[in-house]
DRENVEX-876476 format. One record per residue (C-alpha): residue in three letters; x, y, z; residue number from 1. Coordinates in Angstrom, 1 decimal, always signed. Layout:
REM DRENVEX-876476
ALA	X	Y	Z	NUM
...
END
This chain:
REM DRENVEX-876476
UNK	+86.9	+78.1	+106.9	1
UNK	+83.3	+78.9	+105.3	2
UNK	+81.4	+82.0	+106.1	3
UNK	+78.6	+79.7	+107.1	4
UNK	+80.7	+78.5	+110.1	5
UNK	+81.9	+82.1	+110.8	6
UNK	+78.8	+83.2	+111.0	7
UNK	+77.3	+80.6	+113.6	8
UNK	+80.5	+81.0	+115.9	9
UNK	+79.9	+85.0	+115.5	10
UNK	+76.0	+84.4	+117.0	11
UNK	+77.5	+82.7	+120.3	12
UNK	+80.6	+85.0	+120.7	13
UNK	+80.7	+87.1	+124.0	14
UNK	+81.7	+91.0	+123.3	15
UNK	+83.7	+92.6	+125.7	16
UNK	+84.3	+96.1	+126.9	17
UNK	+88.2	+97.9	+126.6	18
UNK	+90.0	+97.2	+129.8	19
UNK	+91.1	+100.2	+132.1	20
UNK	+94.1	+102.1	+131.0	21
UNK	+93.9	+100.2	+127.8	22
UNK	+96.7	+101.7	+125.3	23
UNK	+96.8	+101.2	+121.5	24
UNK	+100.4	+101.0	+119.9	25
UNK	+100.6	+101.7	+116.1	26
UNK	+100.9	+98.3	+115.1	27
UNK	+100.4	+95.6	+118.0	28
UNK	+98.3	+96.0	+120.7	29
UNK	+97.8	+93.7	+124.3	30
UNK	+95.8	+91.3	+122.8	31
UNK	+95.5	+87.7	+123.7	32
UNK	+96.8	+85.4	+121.2	33
UNK	+94.3	+82.8	+120.1	34
UNK	+96.3	+79.8	+119.1	35
UNK	+93.2	+77.8	+118.6	36
UNK	+92.6	+75.4	+115.6	37
UNK	+88.6	+75.6	+116.2	38
UNK	+87.0	+78.0	+114.0	39
UNK	+84.4	+79.1	+116.3	40
UNK	+87.1	+79.5	+119.1	41
UNK	+88.9	+81.8	+116.7	42
UNK	+85.9	+84.2	+115.6	43
UNK	+85.0	+84.6	+119.0	44
UNK	+88.2	+86.0	+120.6	45
UNK	+89.2	+87.9	+117.1	46
UNK	+85.7	+89.4	+117.9	47
UNK	+86.9	+90.1	+121.3	48
UNK	+90.0	+91.5	+120.5	49
UNK	+87.9	+93.9	+118.3	50
UNK	+85.8	+95.3	+120.7	51
UNK	+89.0	+95.9	+122.7	52
UNK	+90.1	+98.5	+120.7	53
UNK	+89.0	+101.8	+121.8	54
UNK	+88.3	+103.2	+118.4	55
UNK	+86.6	+100.0	+116.8	56
UNK	+84.6	+99.8	+120.3	57
UNK	+83.4	+103.3	+120.1	58
UNK	+82.3	+102.9	+116.4	59
UNK	+80.4	+99.7	+117.8	60
UNK	+78.5	+102.0	+120.6	61
UNK	+76.5	+103.0	+117.2	62
UNK	+73.9	+100.9	+116.7	63
UNK	+73.6	+102.0	+112.9	64
UNK	+76.5	+99.8	+112.4	65
UNK	+77.2	+96.4	+112.8	66
UNK	+80.0	+94.0	+111.8	67
UNK	+79.5	+90.7	+110.4	68
UNK	+82.5	+88.1	+109.6	69
UNK	+82.9	+87.9	+105.9	70
UNK	+86.3	+86.3	+105.1	71
UNK	+88.9	+84.1	+106.9	72
UNK	+92.3	+83.8	+105.6	73
UNK	+95.4	+82.0	+106.3	74
UNK	+99.0	+82.6	+104.9	75
UNK	+103.1	+83.5	+105.3	76
UNK	+102.1	+82.5	+109.1	77
UNK	+99.0	+85.1	+109.5	78
UNK	+96.0	+84.6	+110.2	79
UNK	+93.0	+86.8	+109.2	80
UNK	+89.3	+87.3	+109.6	81
UNK	+87.7	+89.9	+108.1	82
UNK	+84.7	+91.7	+109.3	83
UNK	+82.3	+93.6	+107.0	84
UNK	+80.4	+96.8	+108.3	85
UNK	+76.7	+97.4	+107.4	86
UNK	+74.8	+100.0	+108.0	87
UNK	+71.2	+100.3	+109.1	88
UNK	+71.8	+96.9	+107.2	89
UNK	+73.4	+98.2	+104.2	90
UNK	+76.9	+97.1	+103.1	91
UNK	+79.1	+99.8	+103.3	92
UNK	+81.7	+99.0	+100.0	93
UNK	+85.1	+98.8	+101.5	94
UNK	+84.3	+99.5	+105.1	95
UNK	+86.0	+96.5	+107.1	96
UNK	+87.7	+95.3	+110.5	97
UNK	+90.2	+93.2	+110.2	98
UNK	+91.6	+90.9	+112.9	99
UNK	+95.7	+89.4	+112.3	100
UNK	+97.4	+86.9	+114.3	101
UNK	+101.1	+86.0	+113.2	102
UNK	+104.1	+85.5	+114.6	103
UNK	+104.6	+88.9	+116.4	104
UNK	+101.3	+88.6	+118.0	105
UNK	+97.6	+90.4	+116.9	106
UNK	+97.2	+93.2	+114.7	107
UNK	+93.8	+95.2	+114.2	108
UNK	+93.1	+96.9	+110.7	109
UNK	+90.5	+99.8	+111.4	110
UNK	+89.3	+100.5	+108.0	111
UNK	+85.9	+101.6	+108.9	112
UNK	+84.0	+104.3	+107.4	113
UNK	+82.6	+107.0	+109.9	114
UNK	+79.5	+109.3	+108.6	115
UNK	+76.0	+109.9	+109.0	116
UNK	+73.8	+109.1	+106.0	117
UNK	+70.0	+109.1	+105.5	118
UNK	+69.4	+105.7	+103.8	119
UNK	+66.3	+106.7	+102.3	120
UNK	+66.7	+106.8	+98.3	121
UNK	+65.0	+109.3	+96.5	122
UNK	+64.6	+107.0	+93.6	123
UNK	+63.4	+103.6	+94.1	124
UNK	+65.0	+101.1	+92.0	125
UNK	+63.1	+101.4	+89.0	126
UNK	+63.4	+105.1	+88.9	127
UNK	+67.0	+105.0	+89.0	128
UNK	+67.1	+102.0	+86.5	129
UNK	+65.1	+104.1	+83.7	130
UNK	+67.5	+106.6	+84.4	131
UNK	+70.2	+105.2	+83.0	132
UNK	+68.4	+102.8	+80.4	133
UNK	+70.0	+105.9	+78.2	134
UNK	+73.6	+104.6	+78.9	135
UNK	+73.2	+100.5	+79.3	136
UNK	+69.9	+99.9	+76.7	137
UNK	+67.5	+97.0	+76.8	138
UNK	+70.6	+95.1	+78.6	139
UNK	+69.7	+92.2	+81.0	140
UNK	+70.6	+92.7	+84.6	141
UNK	+72.1	+89.7	+86.5	142
UNK	+69.7	+90.4	+89.6	143
UNK	+68.0	+93.4	+90.8	144
UNK	+69.6	+96.6	+91.5	145
UNK	+71.0	+96.3	+95.4	146
UNK	+70.8	+99.5	+97.5	147
UNK	+74.5	+100.1	+99.2	148
UNK	+76.5	+102.8	+100.7	149
UNK	+79.6	+104.1	+98.8	150
UNK	+82.0	+105.8	+101.7	151
UNK	+84.7	+108.9	+100.2	152
UNK	+87.8	+109.3	+101.8	153
UNK	+86.7	+112.9	+102.7	154
UNK	+84.6	+111.4	+105.2	155
UNK	+81.4	+111.5	+103.5	156
UNK	+79.3	+108.6	+102.1	157
UNK	+76.7	+108.3	+99.4	158
UNK	+73.5	+106.2	+98.9	159
UNK	+74.2	+104.1	+95.6	160
UNK	+72.1	+101.4	+93.8	161
UNK	+74.7	+98.5	+92.2	162
UNK	+73.3	+97.3	+88.9	163
UNK	+75.0	+94.4	+87.6	164
UNK	+74.6	+94.0	+84.3	165
UNK	+74.6	+90.7	+82.0	166
UNK	+77.0	+90.3	+79.3	167
UNK	+75.3	+90.6	+76.0	168
UNK	+76.7	+90.1	+72.1	169
UNK	+78.3	+93.1	+72.3	170
UNK	+79.5	+94.5	+75.7	171
UNK	+81.2	+92.3	+78.9	172
UNK	+79.0	+92.0	+81.9	173
UNK	+79.8	+95.0	+83.9	174
UNK	+78.4	+96.5	+87.5	175
UNK	+77.2	+100.1	+87.6	176
UNK	+77.4	+102.2	+90.9	177
UNK	+74.5	+104.9	+90.8	178
UNK	+73.6	+107.3	+93.0	179
UNK	+70.2	+106.5	+94.7	180
UNK	+69.4	+110.2	+95.0	181
UNK	+70.0	+111.9	+91.4	182
UNK	+70.3	+108.8	+89.1	183
UNK	+73.7	+110.0	+88.2	184
UNK	+76.1	+107.0	+87.0	185
UNK	+79.4	+107.1	+89.7	186
UNK	+81.3	+104.4	+87.9	187
UNK	+81.1	+101.8	+85.0	188
UNK	+83.0	+98.9	+86.1	189
UNK	+83.6	+95.8	+83.5	190
UNK	+84.1	+92.3	+84.4	191
UNK	+86.8	+92.2	+81.9	192
UNK	+89.7	+93.3	+83.6	193
UNK	+92.2	+93.8	+80.9	194
UNK	+96.0	+94.7	+80.7	195
UNK	+95.1	+97.9	+78.3	196
UNK	+98.8	+98.1	+77.1	197
UNK	+100.2	+101.2	+75.3	198
UNK	+102.3	+101.3	+72.1	199
UNK	+104.8	+103.7	+73.3	200
UNK	+108.3	+102.5	+73.7	201
UNK	+110.9	+102.5	+76.5	202
UNK	+114.3	+101.4	+77.4	203
UNK	+114.6	+97.7	+78.8	204
UNK	+115.9	+98.2	+82.5	205
UNK	+117.5	+95.1	+84.4	206
UNK	+116.6	+92.7	+87.2	207
UNK	+118.2	+89.9	+89.3	208
UNK	+116.8	+86.8	+88.2	209
UNK	+115.4	+84.9	+90.9	210
UNK	+116.8	+81.0	+91.9	211
UNK	+113.8	+78.0	+90.5	212
UNK	+112.3	+76.6	+93.3	213
UNK	+111.5	+73.0	+93.3	214
UNK	+107.7	+72.2	+93.1	215
UNK	+106.4	+71.3	+96.5	216
UNK	+102.7	+71.7	+96.1	217
UNK	+99.8	+70.6	+93.9	218
UNK	+98.9	+72.7	+91.6	219
UNK	+95.5	+73.1	+89.5	220
UNK	+94.3	+71.6	+86.4	221
UNK	+94.4	+73.2	+83.0	222
UNK	+92.2	+73.7	+80.5	223
UNK	+92.8	+75.9	+77.3	224
UNK	+90.4	+76.7	+74.2	225
UNK	+90.5	+78.1	+70.7	226
UNK	+87.8	+80.6	+70.2	227
UNK	+85.7	+80.3	+67.2	228
UNK	+82.4	+82.4	+66.1	229
UNK	+80.1	+79.9	+67.7	230
UNK	+81.6	+80.4	+71.2	231
UNK	+82.1	+84.2	+71.3	232
UNK	+80.1	+87.3	+71.0	233
UNK	+82.0	+90.2	+69.1	234
UNK	+81.2	+94.3	+69.4	235
UNK	+81.3	+96.3	+66.5	236
UNK	+85.3	+96.6	+66.9	237
UNK	+85.7	+92.8	+67.5	238
UNK	+86.0	+92.9	+71.4	239
UNK	+85.1	+89.8	+72.7	240
UNK	+82.0	+90.4	+74.8	241
UNK	+80.9	+86.9	+75.8	242
UNK	+82.6	+83.6	+75.6	243
UNK	+81.3	+80.1	+76.2	244
UNK	+84.5	+77.9	+76.7	245
UNK	+82.7	+74.8	+75.8	246
UNK	+81.6	+75.4	+72.7	247
UNK	+85.4	+76.6	+71.8	248
UNK	+87.8	+74.1	+70.1	249
UNK	+89.6	+72.4	+73.5	250
UNK	+93.1	+72.2	+73.2	251
UNK	+94.3	+71.2	+76.4	252
UNK	+91.8	+69.3	+78.8	253
UNK	+93.0	+68.8	+82.5	254
UNK	+96.8	+69.5	+82.0	255
UNK	+97.1	+67.5	+78.9	256
UNK	+97.8	+69.2	+75.3	257
UNK	+95.7	+67.9	+72.7	258
UNK	+96.8	+67.7	+68.9	259
UNK	+94.8	+70.3	+68.3	260
UNK	+96.7	+72.9	+70.2	261
UNK	+98.3	+75.6	+67.6	262
UNK	+101.4	+77.9	+69.2	263
UNK	+98.6	+80.2	+70.8	264
UNK	+97.2	+77.6	+73.1	265
UNK	+100.8	+75.9	+73.4	266
UNK	+102.0	+79.2	+75.0	267
UNK	+98.9	+79.9	+76.8	268
UNK	+99.1	+76.3	+78.2	269
UNK	+102.5	+76.8	+79.4	270
UNK	+102.2	+80.5	+80.9	271
UNK	+99.5	+78.7	+83.2	272
UNK	+101.9	+76.4	+84.2	273
UNK	+104.2	+79.5	+85.4	274
UNK	+101.5	+80.9	+87.1	275
UNK	+100.4	+78.0	+88.9	276
UNK	+103.5	+77.0	+90.2	277
UNK	+104.5	+80.3	+91.0	278
UNK	+101.5	+80.7	+93.1	279
UNK	+102.0	+77.4	+94.6	280
UNK	+105.7	+77.1	+95.3	281
UNK	+106.7	+80.8	+96.8	282
UNK	+103.0	+81.3	+98.1	283
UNK	+101.5	+77.7	+98.6	284
UNK	+98.2	+79.2	+96.7	285
UNK	+96.6	+76.1	+94.7	286
UNK	+95.0	+78.2	+91.9	287
UNK	+93.7	+81.8	+91.9	288
UNK	+90.6	+81.3	+94.4	289
UNK	+93.2	+78.8	+96.3	290
UNK	+90.8	+75.9	+96.5	291
UNK	+92.4	+74.1	+92.8	292
UNK	+89.8	+75.6	+90.7	293
UNK	+91.0	+74.7	+87.2	294
UNK	+92.9	+77.3	+85.1	295
UNK	+90.7	+78.1	+81.9	296
UNK	+92.2	+79.8	+79.0	297
UNK	+90.8	+80.9	+75.6	298
UNK	+93.1	+82.2	+72.8	299
UNK	+92.1	+83.7	+69.7	300
UNK	+89.5	+85.8	+71.2	301
UNK	+88.1	+88.6	+69.7	302
UNK	+89.1	+90.0	+66.1	303
UNK	+92.6	+91.7	+65.7	304
UNK	+92.1	+92.0	+69.7	305
UNK	+95.4	+93.9	+71.3	306
UNK	+94.7	+92.7	+74.5	307
UNK	+94.5	+90.3	+77.2	308
UNK	+91.8	+90.0	+79.9	309
UNK	+90.7	+88.1	+83.2	310
UNK	+87.4	+87.6	+83.4	311
UNK	+86.0	+88.3	+86.7	312
UNK	+82.1	+86.6	+86.1	313
UNK	+83.1	+83.8	+84.4	314
UNK	+86.6	+83.4	+85.9	315
UNK	+88.4	+82.8	+82.7	316
UNK	+91.9	+83.8	+81.1	317
UNK	+91.2	+85.3	+77.5	318
UNK	+94.3	+86.2	+75.1	319
UNK	+94.1	+88.3	+71.9	320
UNK	+95.7	+87.9	+68.8	321
UNK	+97.0	+91.4	+68.4	322
UNK	+96.2	+93.9	+65.8	323
UNK	+98.7	+92.3	+63.1	324
UNK	+100.5	+96.0	+63.0	325
UNK	+101.8	+97.0	+66.4	326
UNK	+101.2	+93.9	+68.5	327
UNK	+101.4	+89.7	+68.0	328
UNK	+99.2	+87.4	+70.1	329
UNK	+99.4	+88.3	+74.2	330
UNK	+100.0	+84.7	+74.8	331
UNK	+104.0	+85.3	+74.0	332
UNK	+104.5	+87.1	+77.2	333
UNK	+104.1	+85.4	+80.5	334
UNK	+104.3	+88.8	+82.4	335
UNK	+101.2	+89.7	+80.9	336
UNK	+99.7	+86.0	+81.8	337
UNK	+100.6	+86.7	+85.5	338
UNK	+99.2	+90.3	+85.6	339
UNK	+95.7	+88.8	+84.5	340
UNK	+95.7	+85.8	+86.6	341
UNK	+96.6	+88.0	+89.7	342
UNK	+93.1	+89.4	+89.0	343
UNK	+91.9	+86.2	+89.6	344
UNK	+93.6	+86.4	+93.5	345
UNK	+92.7	+89.8	+93.9	346
UNK	+89.0	+89.3	+93.0	347
UNK	+89.0	+86.5	+95.9	348
UNK	+91.2	+88.4	+98.5	349
UNK	+91.4	+92.2	+98.7	350
UNK	+88.7	+92.6	+96.2	351
UNK	+89.8	+96.1	+94.9	352
UNK	+87.5	+97.7	+93.5	353
UNK	+88.2	+98.5	+89.8	354
UNK	+87.9	+102.2	+90.0	355
UNK	+90.2	+105.1	+90.8	356
UNK	+93.2	+104.7	+93.6	357
UNK	+92.0	+101.4	+94.2	358
UNK	+91.6	+100.3	+91.3	359
UNK	+95.0	+101.3	+90.6	360
UNK	+96.2	+99.2	+93.3	361
UNK	+94.2	+96.4	+91.5	362
UNK	+96.6	+96.9	+88.4	363
UNK	+99.6	+97.9	+90.6	364
UNK	+99.7	+94.2	+92.2	365
UNK	+99.2	+92.4	+89.0	366
UNK	+101.9	+93.9	+87.2	367
UNK	+104.4	+93.3	+90.1	368
UNK	+103.2	+90.0	+90.4	369
UNK	+103.8	+89.7	+86.6	370
UNK	+107.0	+90.2	+86.7	371
UNK	+107.9	+88.2	+89.7	372
UNK	+106.2	+85.3	+87.8	373
UNK	+107.9	+85.8	+84.4	374
UNK	+111.2	+86.8	+86.0	375
UNK	+112.6	+87.9	+82.7	376
UNK	+115.0	+90.2	+84.1	377
UNK	+113.7	+93.4	+83.7	378
UNK	+110.8	+95.5	+85.3	379
UNK	+109.1	+96.0	+82.0	380
UNK	+105.4	+94.9	+81.4	381
UNK	+104.8	+93.1	+78.2	382
UNK	+107.9	+93.5	+75.4	383
UNK	+107.1	+89.9	+73.9	384
UNK	+103.7	+91.3	+72.9	385
UNK	+104.9	+93.8	+70.2	386
UNK	+105.5	+92.8	+67.0	387
UNK	+108.6	+95.1	+66.3	388
UNK	+111.5	+93.4	+68.0	389
UNK	+112.9	+97.0	+69.4	390
UNK	+109.5	+98.0	+70.7	391
UNK	+110.1	+97.8	+74.9	392
UNK	+106.9	+97.4	+76.5	393
UNK	+103.7	+98.6	+78.2	394
UNK	+104.5	+99.9	+81.7	395
UNK	+107.7	+100.5	+83.4	396
UNK	+108.1	+99.8	+86.9	397
UNK	+111.7	+101.0	+87.3	398
UNK	+110.8	+104.5	+85.1	399
UNK	+107.3	+104.8	+85.0	400
UNK	+107.8	+108.3	+83.2	401
UNK	+109.8	+106.6	+80.5	402
UNK	+106.7	+105.8	+78.7	403
UNK	+103.8	+108.2	+77.2	404
UNK	+100.5	+107.4	+78.3	405
UNK	+97.4	+107.9	+75.8	406
UNK	+95.1	+110.5	+77.3	407
UNK	+91.9	+111.8	+76.2	408
UNK	+91.6	+115.4	+75.7	409
UNK	+87.8	+115.3	+75.0	410
UNK	+86.4	+116.2	+71.9	411
UNK	+88.7	+113.2	+70.2	412
UNK	+92.0	+114.7	+71.2	413
UNK	+94.5	+112.0	+72.4	414
UNK	+97.4	+113.3	+74.2	415
UNK	+100.5	+111.7	+75.5	416
UNK	+101.6	+112.1	+79.1	417
UNK	+104.6	+110.2	+81.0	418
UNK	+103.2	+107.8	+83.7	419
UNK	+103.5	+108.7	+87.0	420
UNK	+106.0	+107.9	+89.6	421
UNK	+105.1	+109.9	+92.4	422
UNK	+101.9	+111.5	+94.3	423
UNK	+102.7	+114.8	+92.6	424
UNK	+102.1	+113.7	+89.3	425
UNK	+99.2	+111.5	+89.7	426
UNK	+96.0	+112.2	+87.2	427
UNK	+93.5	+113.5	+88.9	428
UNK	+90.3	+111.5	+89.5	429
UNK	+86.4	+113.1	+88.2	430
UNK	+83.9	+110.6	+88.1	431
UNK	+82.0	+109.1	+86.3	432
UNK	+84.8	+106.7	+86.4	433
UNK	+84.2	+104.5	+82.9	434
UNK	+86.0	+103.3	+79.8	435
UNK	+86.2	+107.2	+78.7	436
UNK	+89.2	+108.0	+81.2	437
UNK	+90.4	+104.2	+82.2	438
UNK	+87.6	+103.8	+84.7	439
UNK	+89.4	+107.1	+86.8	440
UNK	+93.0	+106.2	+85.5	441
UNK	+93.5	+102.7	+86.9	442
UNK	+96.3	+101.8	+84.6	443
UNK	+97.7	+105.0	+84.4	444
UNK	+98.2	+105.5	+88.1	445
UNK	+99.1	+101.9	+88.9	446
UNK	+102.9	+103.3	+88.4	447
UNK	+103.0	+105.1	+91.5	448
UNK	+102.3	+102.1	+93.9	449
UNK	+104.2	+99.4	+91.4	450
UNK	+107.1	+101.8	+91.5	451
UNK	+106.7	+101.6	+95.2	452
UNK	+107.1	+97.9	+95.0	453
UNK	+109.7	+98.4	+92.4	454
UNK	+111.8	+100.5	+95.3	455
UNK	+110.8	+97.9	+98.0	456
UNK	+112.5	+94.9	+95.8	457
UNK	+115.7	+97.1	+95.1	458
UNK	+115.6	+98.1	+99.1	459
UNK	+115.0	+94.8	+101.1	460
UNK	+115.3	+91.8	+98.2	461
UNK	+112.8	+90.5	+95.5	462
UNK	+112.4	+87.3	+97.5	463
UNK	+111.3	+89.2	+100.7	464
UNK	+109.3	+92.0	+98.5	465
UNK	+106.9	+89.4	+96.6	466
UNK	+106.3	+87.8	+100.4	467
UNK	+105.6	+90.9	+102.0	468
UNK	+103.2	+92.1	+98.7	469
UNK	+101.2	+89.0	+98.8	470
UNK	+100.5	+89.1	+102.4	471
UNK	+99.6	+92.5	+102.2	472
UNK	+97.3	+92.0	+98.8	473
UNK	+95.9	+89.0	+100.3	474
UNK	+95.2	+89.7	+104.0	475
UNK	+95.7	+93.2	+104.7	476
UNK	+93.5	+95.4	+101.9	477
UNK	+89.6	+95.8	+101.7	478
UNK	+88.1	+97.0	+98.7	479
UNK	+88.2	+101.0	+98.7	480
UNK	+91.6	+100.9	+99.8	481
UNK	+93.5	+103.9	+98.7	482
UNK	+97.2	+104.3	+98.1	483
UNK	+98.2	+105.6	+101.6	484
UNK	+95.9	+102.7	+102.9	485
UNK	+98.2	+100.2	+101.1	486
UNK	+101.3	+101.7	+102.4	487
UNK	+100.0	+101.6	+106.2	488
UNK	+98.9	+98.0	+105.2	489
UNK	+102.2	+96.9	+103.8	490
UNK	+103.9	+98.3	+106.9	491
UNK	+101.6	+96.7	+109.2	492
UNK	+102.3	+93.1	+107.2	493
UNK	+106.2	+93.7	+107.5	494
UNK	+106.0	+94.0	+111.2	495
UNK	+104.9	+90.5	+110.8	496
UNK	+107.7	+89.2	+108.6	497
UNK	+110.7	+91.5	+109.0	498
UNK	+112.9	+93.3	+111.5	499
UNK	+112.2	+96.8	+112.5	500
UNK	+115.1	+97.6	+110.0	501
UNK	+113.9	+95.7	+106.9	502
UNK	+110.2	+97.5	+107.3	503
UNK	+112.4	+101.2	+107.8	504
UNK	+113.4	+100.4	+104.3	505
UNK	+109.8	+99.6	+103.1	506
UNK	+108.5	+102.7	+104.6	507
UNK	+111.5	+104.8	+102.8	508
UNK	+110.2	+103.0	+99.1	509
UNK	+106.5	+104.5	+99.9	510
UNK	+107.9	+107.6	+101.0	511
UNK	+109.9	+108.2	+97.7	512
UNK	+106.6	+107.9	+95.6	513
UNK	+105.4	+110.4	+98.0	514
UNK	+103.2	+107.9	+100.2	515
END
C-alpha cells in the first residue's frame, strides 16, 4: 500500500466517538475486524478503531496534534498501519499510533508523546547552522535544516533542527540533532551503521542448529564490487567516507560471479545469498525493503579498515579487510553480514534512531538475526573475523559479561568493563550522543535486549523466537522506542502468534534482564 493511497483514503475516512461504557483491556480491544483487501477501507476502519480507543480519542481532542498514516505492512499473518504524530505541523520523532490486525483480532499500540511545547524557536535555521559549523566545518547539507520535535521519556519534549549532511572525502553522511533554542548538539548520527567490534575474547557457547528450509520465494539480485582508489574516499585513518560502487571493480552482477571475484568478493556474494535466502524462506521478505531491491556489496573498503557497515544513505553493504593484526576480512563471518543487512531491514521498518536505547535496540536486533542467519551453533558474534583462531568474538548474547567493552574514560583514557546483561548494569546515557560515547552506548547497552532475545529463544525455541522477534521489529516498534517499549511490543506481538503460556515464558525472559 503506497503512502499516496493511504493519504487519499484517510481524507475520506470518518471519525468515530468511543462507544458508551467502552472498556479497553491491556492487549485487545472490542474493535471490529477489518477483513478487507481494499486499502481505503482498511485505512478508514483502522482510523475508526484508533479513535475508539479512549486514550487516543482524548489525545486527538488536542487540535495541536494530528495523526497521519505513514506506513502499512503485512507479515506473519498480521497487518499493521502506522500513524505519525505532528504537533502544530511539526513531526514528533517516534510519536506514533499503530493499528494491528491479526489472527487474534485487533490491537492498538499507543506510542504517542504527550507534552506542551512552545514551537517558536529562538534560533532560525541559519543561526543554528552557524553554531554547529565549528563541529561540521564547511560540509555540504543534503537539505535545509528541518524543525522537528524530540520527545523525552520523562514526558518533556525539545524543539530541534535535524540537519542532514552529505558524505565527504573524510566523513560519511550524518544527521545532526541540534537544540533549536540553544544550538547545542544533542546527537550526531552517522549514516554508516557499523558492527564496531572489540578485541577482547570470550569462550564459545552452544546453540542447537536449525534444520534447513528449502527455498520457496524469490530472492533479490546480488551485486558485489571491489573497492579501489577511484571509487572510495578515505579519511586520514583509512576509514571509508563515501563509495561509488559503479566506479569499483565488478566481482558479481545480477547474482552471477565474475572471473574478477577474489576470495573476499566470493565470500561477500555467499553472505548476501545467505541473508537473502534466510529472509525469504523464514519471513517471506524479498530483500531488505521487501521490494526485491538488489543487494549491493562492496569489499576491500577503507585502508586496514577493521569494520563492516550498512550505509543507510546509499543502501549498500561495506566490508573492511581488517587491520592485519587482530582482524582479517570481515567477509569471513556470516553473522556479521546478517547483522549489517538486518540494519537495512530496520531502516525501512521500525526505523530505530541510532542513539541511546533506541539505537541499542537497533544493534540488538541485528545481533540476534545475525546469529539466526549464520546458524553456526553458538551465540557469539563475529568469531571468524579474528586472525587468532582462539579469539572468541565481538559480543556474546548468551553471556554478555564474559566480554569486556572498551569505554572512554576521558583525557584519552580507556577502561574495560563487562558488557551488561541486565538493566542494573546499563551504561548511563549522557548527551551529546556521538562517536565519543558510541552514540550513547548503542553497541554496549545492546546486550541487555539481545540477552533477553537469547533467553526467549531458550524458553520457546529458536524458530518461535525468530518469528516473534521479526514481527516485533517490523510491525510493533516506533523509531524512538526504548527497552521497556520493546518488551511491551514483544508481548503484544506474542499474543497474536502464540498461546498465553508461551507468552508467559517470553515475559519471564524480559523480566530476567530487569524489564
